[in-house]
N, C-alpha and C positions, 0 to 999 in steps of 0.2 A: 504803741511802742517801737519806736525805730530805731534799727540797729546803727552802731558808727560804723562810719566806712570801714576803718580797721579793722573792728571785727567782724564786717559783712566777709571781706576779701582775703582773710587768712583762712576763717573759717569755709568758705568756699573752696578754698586752696586743697585744704586738708579732704574736704567731703571727695574732692577729685582726684587726690592722688591715691586714698584709701581705696574709693572705688574702682579706678584704675588695678590697682595691687591684688583687690580682691578679682576682678575678672582676670588677670593674669592668673591667679591661684585657681581659678577654676578651669584652667586649658592645661596648667603646668602637672608634672606629672612625678613633684619631690616626694622624698620620705622621713624627712631631717623634721619636720612638725607636725603636728597633729592637722588633717588635711579640715578635715569637715568644721571643726571647733575653732580654726584659726581663717576660716574664709566668713565662719559667721560672724563672730568679732572685727575683723575689716569691714564687711557690710554695715552693721551696727555703729560704726564709728563713724561711716563717712554718713549715714541717716541722721547720727545727733548731728555731726558739723555742718551737714545742711540744713536742719532744723534750726540750729542757731545763726547762719549766716540769712535764712530766710524768714523767721520769726522773731526770737530775742531769746536772752538768754535768760529769763527771767519767765517766761512763756511755761504752762504746764505741760503741754505737750514737747517742749525741749527738756523738761526734768524729768521726763517718764522717758523719754528717748535717752538720757543721758545715763538712768537705771537700765535700761535693758544692755546699754553699750558696756555696762560695769559687768553685768551677768553675764555677758556674752565673754571678756575675757578671762573673768573668773572659771568659765566653765574650760576656757583654753588652758588656763593656768593648772584645773583640778587635770585636765587630759596628761599635760606633761608631767605631772607629780605622780601618777600611775604608771608611766612609762619607768619611772624611778624605783623599781622595785627593790633596792637595797636601803632604800631610807628606812630610819626605824620605826617613824610614826607613821607610815602608810597607813595601818589599818586605821588611824584618828583623821587620815586626811577628808574623809567625806564629812565628817561630822564638822570638822572645822570651815569647810569650805561653805559646807549647806547653813553653819550661822553667820558667816559674812554674808551668804545671797539673802537668806532674810533679812538682815539689815539694810541690804542695797533695796531690798523690796519695801520695806517699811517707810524708807524715804518716797518710793516712789508714792507709795500709798497717802502718806502726808501731804505730800504736792497734788494730788488730786483732792483731796479735802479742804485742804486749803480756798483751791479756784473753786471748791463747791458754798461755800460759807462768806456770808457779808459780814460776819460778827467780827470787829476791828480785833477785840481779844481773844478770838480763835484763832483769827489769821495767824497772829505775833507767836501764839502758843504753839502751833503748828508750825511756822517756819524758824524757830526756836528750835523745837525737838527733831526739826529735817537736816537743820545745818548739824546737828550734834550729831546725829546717824552718819552722815556724808563722812562727818570726820574719821567718826568711828571705822567705820568702810576703808575710809584711805589707808589709815594706821595699820589696819588689818591685811588689805591687799599689800602695804609694803613689807609686812611681815611674812608674810607668805610669797613674794619673790624674792625674798634674802633667804628664803628656806630652800625655795627653788635652786636657788644659784646656786649655794653651795652642796647641793644633792651629788651624791658619789658617783653616779650614773652617768651624770653629765657635764663632769669637771672638765674633760676634754674635747667638749663641745662647741667651737667657737660661734655656730647660730644661733644655740640657746641663750650665750653668755648676752648677746647684743639683744636675743628678744628682751631678756632680764635687764640688761638695763634701762632699754623703752618702756618699759612697763612701769621700771623704779622712776623714771621723769615723768610718766603720764601721772600715776598716783601722785607724785611730791608736789606737782604741779596743783592737784586738784585737795590736796592736804593744804595747800597753803593757799590757795582763795578761801576756804571754807573757816581756816583761822583764824584769816583777816574778816570775815565776816561774822566772825562770833567775836571778835573784841572789839571791832569800830561798829558793830551793829550796822552795817550798810553793805551794799554789792560793789566790790571792788573794782570799777571799769577797765582801770589800767590793766590788771591781771588778767581780764578774760579777754583782752587782746593779747597778752602775754602768750594767753593758754594756746590761743588758734597757732600763733607764729611756733610755738613751742611741737602742738601737733603736725605742723608740715615739716618740722625739721625730723619728727618721730616718724615718719611715713616711711621717708628713706632708709633709716636703720632696719625698720620690719623688712624694705626689700632686700637692705644689705645681709639683714638673717637667713632671707628667701634662698637669697643667691649661695651664700656658703651652704645651705642645706645641712648644719651641723658638722663641720669638717673644719679644722684650723686653717687650711690652706685655703687663701682665697685668691686667684688666676686672675688676671685682668683680661678680659675677653675680647672679641668682639661684641660680643652681647652685653659686657658691663657697659662699654664705650656706646652704644648704642641706649640703653638706660641712660646713659648720664646727660647722652645728646638730648632724650624725650624728654628728663628731669628738666634741662634749661630749657627747652622750648617751650613745656609747661608754663617755667618762671615767668618767662617773659610774657607770656599769656597772662599771665595772673597780674601782673603789673600793669601790661593796657588795660586788661578789664577793670582793675581798681580803680586807675584815673579814668575812667571811660564812666564807670558807677556813680565816682564823686561828681563829676560836670554834670549828669544825669541828676542828681540829688540836690543839686546848685539851682537847675534851672526845670527841675521838672515838676515843680509843684506838688497837687495833692497826689499825682499818680505817679510821683517818683516811685514807690518800693515797685509796683507794676512793672514799669516801663527797666527799672533794674533786675526782679526779677526774669522776666523776656528776655534780656539783652543776656546776662547771663546763661542760661540756657539755650538760647539760640547758637549764641556763639560756640560754648562747649560743643553743643550737638554737630554745628557744622565742625571742629576741629577735629573731631573724633572719625567724623566721616573721611575729611582727610586723609587725617594720617595712617586709615583701615586699607587703601587701597594701593595694591600690587606696587603698581608704580612710586609711589611715595617710599614705600618699604623698600623697593631695589635701591632707589636715590641716594636714602640713607645711606645703606650699606656701603653705598660706592661713595660715597662723600668721606665717611668713617675709615675706610680702607684706604683712600687715596691720603687724605691728611694728620691720619694718625696711626698708621701703620707702614712698615717700609715694603711690604706684599700685598697683595688684590686680596688672596685668598689663604684662611686660616686651614693650611695643607692638614693640620693634626685631624679638626673635627670637619673636612672636606674628607679625608681619607676613609677614616670611621664611617661615615655614611654612606661613603659608595659603596666599601665592600660588607656592610650589614645589608643597605638593599640587595648585593648579588647575590648574598648567600642565605636570603629568608628562606627560612622555612618550607615548608611544602603545606599540604592542607589546600584552604584558601589563598594561599600568595601567589599571584601572577607568573607566568611560565618565566621560564627563563630569558628567552628574547624578549620579553616587555621588562622583563628586571634591568637588563642590559641597558636596555633604551631610557627607561627612566633614571638609573645611577647616572649615564654621561650625561641626560638633559639637566638633572639636580646642580650640576657641579658650575653651569652658567645661567641657572635660575631661568631656564628656559622652560615655556609650558609644555611643551610635547614633543615628540620624536617621531622618526620612521626609521626602520632598519630594512637595509637591503642586505641580501643574500646570495651567494653564488648560485648560480644557474647557467649550467652549461658555460659557453666562453662568456659570461656576460654577467650583471647584476640583475636579479628581478626582486619585485615586490616582497620583504616578511612582515612583520606586520609593524602596528603603528600603537603609539601609547596617548592619549591626551590629546589627540590631532584628528578631531573627525572630518576636515577636509585639507589633511595632508596630500602632495601631487603624488600621482601615482606615472611610474612608468606605463606606456601603453604596450612595450618588448622591451626585451633585456637590454641594459644600457654596455654594452661591449665596450664601448670610447672608455668611460669611466673607470669601470673595470679593470683597463690594462693601465691607465694611469694610475688609478689607488695603488695596484698591485706594482708596478714600478719605482713608484716615487714616495707611496706613503706618507704622502703629504696631506695635513690639514687644508680644505678649500674653504676660502671666505666667500660666499656667494654673491657679495653685494661689490666685492674689487672685479669680482666678473662680469657682475653688470655695466660695471664702471671701464675705465681707462688703466685703471693701476694694477691689473693682473697678470699674473705669469701667462704666457702665453700657451703652455701646455694645459694649465688649468682653465683657461676660455675655450681651449680646443675640446675639452674633452667635456665638459657642463653642459649636457643638451638642453633642448629647449623646455622640458617638461619640468626641471627644476632651474630654468631662468627668469623663466615668462610667471613663477609663483613667488610672488613678495615676502609670503611668509617664512621661506626657506632660508635660513641663516647662515648656515655652516655645514659642510661634510668633513666629518671625522673616519678614516679608517679604523678598519679593526685586523692591526696584522700582529701573525702567530707565526714566528719562525720564517720571515720572508714571504709568509704565503697569506692572502689577504681572505679573511674568514669573515668579513661583509664591511657595510657601512654605514652610519648614523648620518642621518640627515634631521638636523637641529631646527626646529622652528626660533623664530625670533624672539627674544626675551620683550619683560613690560618695560625695560629702560634701554630703548638702542644704543647700541655702540658699537664699534670696533674692535673686531678682537688685536690684542697686543701680545707679546712675546709670553706672557706667566699662564693666558690663554690657552697658547699653543702647547707650551709645555705642561702643560695639567692632560689637557684631552691628549696628548700625544702619547702621555705616560698609560693613563687610565685606559685608551683604547686599547693600547697592548695589553693591560691587565683582562678588559672584558672579552678580548678576543681568544685568550688562554682560558675563560671558562667557558664560552663556546666551542670550543677546541676539545678539551675534555668532556663536553657533553656528547658531540659527536661521536668521539673515542668511546666513551661508553654505550653509545646504541649499535655501533661499530661492533665490539665487544659480543655485546649482547645479541647478535645476529648471529655473529659465528656460534655463540653456546647454542641456541636454537636450531643451528645447524647442526651440532655437532649431538642434541640429542635427538634429533629425526634419524642421524645416523645411526644411532644406538638401535631406537627404535623400529628403524626396516632390516638392521641387522638380525633383530628377536624374531621380524615377521618372515626372512628368510629362513631362520632355523625353521618356523615351523611348517613354512613351504615344505622344506627339505623333509620332514620327518613325515609329512604328509606325501610326497612322492616316494617315499621306501615305502609308506604301509599300500599305496597303491599298486605299485610294482611287486611288492609279495600276492597280492591278488590274482595279478595276471599270472604269474609264476603259478600260483595253486589252481587257477582255474582250467590250466591245460589236464590238470591229474583226476581232478575233480568235477568237474562243470557237470555231470550226471547226478551228482546226489542232490537230492533237494532244500537238506540243510545246510549247503555251501552255498547254496545259491540264495538263501534267505539271508544268511550271512552277509554275501557280498553285496547283497542291494542296500543292507543296513550298511556296510561298510562306504558302497559307494555315496550315500544317501548324506551321510555322517561327513565326509571328505567333502561332498559338494558344496554343504552348506558352511562348514569352516574355510572352503577356499573363496567363495562369494564373499563371507564377509572378510576376507582379506583382500579381496581384490577393491570391496568399498572403500578399504581403509588404504587404499593406493592409487586408487581410480583419480584423483587430483595431483597425484604426482607422478603419474605413470610417464612416461615417454614412448613415442613409437620406435619401434625397430627404424634406425637408421639404414635409409636406402641412398641409392646414387642420384647426385645431384641431375635432373633433366630439364624439358619444357614441359610447363603443367599446365592447361587450361584451366581458367581464374572459373570462369563461369561455370564451367559443369560442376568445379570442384562446391561453387557457391550452392550452384542448384543443389547437389546432392544434399549436403548439408541441412538445407534448407526442408525437401525433402524428409529429412529424418526427425526434424524437430516440429514439422505442423503438427502432428498429433499431439504435441505438448504446449505447443504457442502458435502464434500466426508467425512466419517467417516470409519473407519477399526476397529473393534473388532479381537482381538487373545487371546491365550493365555491356561492355562489349563482347561481343562473342568471339572477336579473334583477338582479344588480350592473352597473350602466355608470359609467363615467368619462369626465371630459372631456378629451380628451388628442391626440396626433398619433398614428392608430396605427402608425404607419412609427418613428417614434422609440420609441414604445413596446415596438413589438414588438424591435426591437435591445436597447431596455434589459432586458427580460425574458431574452431569448436568452443576452444576457451571462453572466445571474446562473445562469441552468439550466446553460452550458456550465460555469460555474465550479465547479458541484454537481457535475456528472457528474464533472468531473477529479479531485475531492479525495472522492469517495467510490467505495468498494469495489464490484465487480461486482454483485454480487449487494444493494446495499443500492438501494433506491428513492429515487431525489429525487421531491419531492412538492412542486406548484402548488396554492395555496388559495386559493380567491375569499371575499370577503367585504366587508360593508359596515357600519361603525363610526363612530358618532359625525360621520354628515354626511361622512365619506369612507370613496370605494372602496379597501380593498387587497387587494392579491397579496402572498400568502407564497409566498418559494421557500427549501425547507427540504430539507438533507441529513442522515444521519448518519455524515459523514465525520472527517476527523482535525481537523476545529478550529480554533480560532485563540487566541492571548493577547489578554488585554487590552492591553496594550502595543501590539502589533501592529494589533490594532482602530483602535485611539485616534491612533498615531503615522504608522502606514503602511500601513493597507489603504485608504484614499482619496486618496494621495500618487500623482502621475503617476510613473511610469518604477519604481516598488516593486514587487516580484512576490516572493510565496514560491513560486512555482512556478520551476524549472527551466528559463530558455528562454523565458520570459512578460517580453512586454513593461510589467506593468504599468500599464494602462490600462483594463480592462475595468469593474473599478468606479468609476475616475474619470469614465469616461465615463459611467457607469449615474445617477451621482448628478448630473452635469453634465444629463442628458437629464432625471430628474424635475423637479429645481427648473426646467428650463425651460419646463417645463410646471405648473407651481404643486406641485407634489409633492416630495414627501421619500422617502429611501433610509436605513432603519435598520437594524442589524444587531444579532442575538445570538448569542455563539460560546463554546463552553467546549473546551478542548483536551480532546481523544479522545472526545467525543461526539457535535459534529456544529456544524452554522452553520445560520442563520435568517437569511435579507434582507425587509426588508418595505418594499414600494413602498407609497406612500401617494401618491395623487392626489383632485382635485377629483371628486366625485359626479355623476352625470347621471341626469336622468329616460329610463326606457326609448325606443328611439324605434326603429321599423321602417327605418329609414335604413340604421343602423349595424348590423344584424342580418347575420353571414356576411363581415364586412370581413378577421378574419383567418382565417377558415375555410379 
C-alpha cells in the first residue's frame, strides 16, 4: 500500500508539529493543563500521524496507533474533568470514561483480529464492527468534550476552551470519516487527506492553549512572534519536502518509499540540528526584534529576569558577585562574564561566571579604574581595538583586555558616583555592535547591580561593627572579673600583715592565691590574641636581634630560622613590633607542617627596613587574601578569632609601616613588614634579646 503524496506530507507535518509541541511541554513549567497526560497525548498523536505517513491508514499498526492516540486524549480529558470539583456528575466520570475507553480498545482488538484472519466474511464482519465502534467512540468523545467545555470551574479559562474546540474538531473529523465509511462501504481517501490537514491546523490550536495556560488574556510577545516564525519556517519546509517527495515518487521506481522516508527523516534531523544551535536562536531573536517590534528588548521580561537573578534565595544559590555577573550577561546573551572589584587604587580580579578562559589582570588596573570612576562610560572593546573609539577609552584599556578577542564590553557598576566594580562581558554567540538600547539598558542595570553590591558591603561592615560591639561587651565583663580578683588579692595582702603566723590563714591564703591564679590564667588565655603590648617610645630597633629573640623563644615549639642584615635598624615601638612579628610567626607555625621551618629574614631596601616571615604551609587563595585576611573576626583556622592579621596591619600602620602578603595555595605564604629605616644606635642594641 502506497500513501498518496497529500496524505504523506500532511500527516508528516502533523507528526512534526505535535512532536515539537510535546518536546516544548517537557521543557516547560506551565500549570494550566494536566502535564503528564497532555504530553502523552501529544506524543501518541505524533506517532499515529507518523504511522499514517510512513505506512498507510488501513495498516493494522496505524489503526492500533489511532486507538492509542484516542485513549491518550481520553485520559487527558478525564484529568481535566477531575479538576472540575463542582461538576454534579463527577462521581460518574470515571465509569463513563472507562466505558468509552473500552469501546476504543475494542476497536483496536478488532483491527488486530481482522489482520490475523484470511476469511473474507470474518474480515468484513470485523471491519463492520470496528467502524461502528469508532463511530460510537467519536460520538461519546464529542459529548464528553461538550460536558467538559461547560464545566463550571473552567468557564473562565480561555486555554481550556481552546483545547475543547481543538478536541471537538478532531473527534468531529473522525466521526465524519467513519460515518462516510459506514454508509458508502469504502475508505474515503479525500477525507483522509482532509484529516491530515485538520491535524496540522489543530497543532497550533493546542500550542495557543498552552501559551494562554488557562488565562483569558493573550499577550502578543516576542515568544509568540518567535513561535509564529517557527511555524512559518516549518510550513515552508513541509511544502518543499512535499514537492521533493512527489518528485521522488515519480522517478524513484520500486524504492521510492524507502527514499522518501530517508529524505524526510534526514531533512527533519538536519533542520532540528540547525534550529537548536545558539547562534540561530540568537539570530532569530534579533530578526524578530528588528522587524516586528520598535525596541530590541522586552524591557518588562528582561527586568523581571534581572531582578529575579539578583534576588535569588540563599542555600545552593551562587554568591551575589556571581549572580551580578550572570544578571548583566543575560541581558545581552553573553555566554560569560568577569567581575572586577576595587583593589586599592585600581581594579583587581573578582569572580568569573561561565568563562574559564577569561582574561586576568597581572596587577591592579589603575587606569581603567580612574576612567570608569570619572566617566561611568560603557566601553565597547571592539571599537577600542579599531579606530573609532573615544581617546579616553582607548588609553584606559590595558593590553590584557585589548588582546583578548572574546572580551566584548566593559560595564561599570556605579553607586552614588562611586565605582563599586566593573563587569567584562564575553562576546555573544551572534556578534554585533552595541547600540543605544544596549548602552541604556546596561547603564541602568549596572547602577542597580552596584546598589546590590554596595548594600552587601554595607551589611558586612555593619556585621563587623556589631562583632566589635559584642567584643567590647565581653571585654567589659572580663575587666569586671579582673577587678574582683584584684580586690580579693588586695584583701589577702592586707590581712597577711596581721595573720601571717596563723597556719589556718596561711592555708586559706594559699587556696585563695591558687584559685585566683587559675582564674587569671584563664582570663589571660582569653585575652592573649587581643592583648596589645604597652606603648613605648618610638626609637631605633635592631631587627635581626629582635628576629633572633623571637626565633629562640619559638624553637622549642617549631623550627624557626632568623637571618639577614645585622645592621638593619627600624624606627618603631619595640613592644608593638615584637607583638606584630610574633603574631605572624605564630600564624606561620600553625600553617606549616612540623618538619617545615618558618624563616625570618631582615633586610634594607629603597630606604626602608623589612622583615619577611615566610612559611611553606597550605597557602591562601587570592580572593581570601584580598577580601578576608585583614578583616576582623574572619579566620581560616577553626576556633580562631581572626584578629592576628588585622592587629598586625594596625600596629604596622601606627608605626608608619605596611604589611603586604604573597601567597599561593599549596606552596606557602610570605608576609613582608616594611618600616621606616633608622640609623644604627648603640642604645637600641639588645632591646629584643
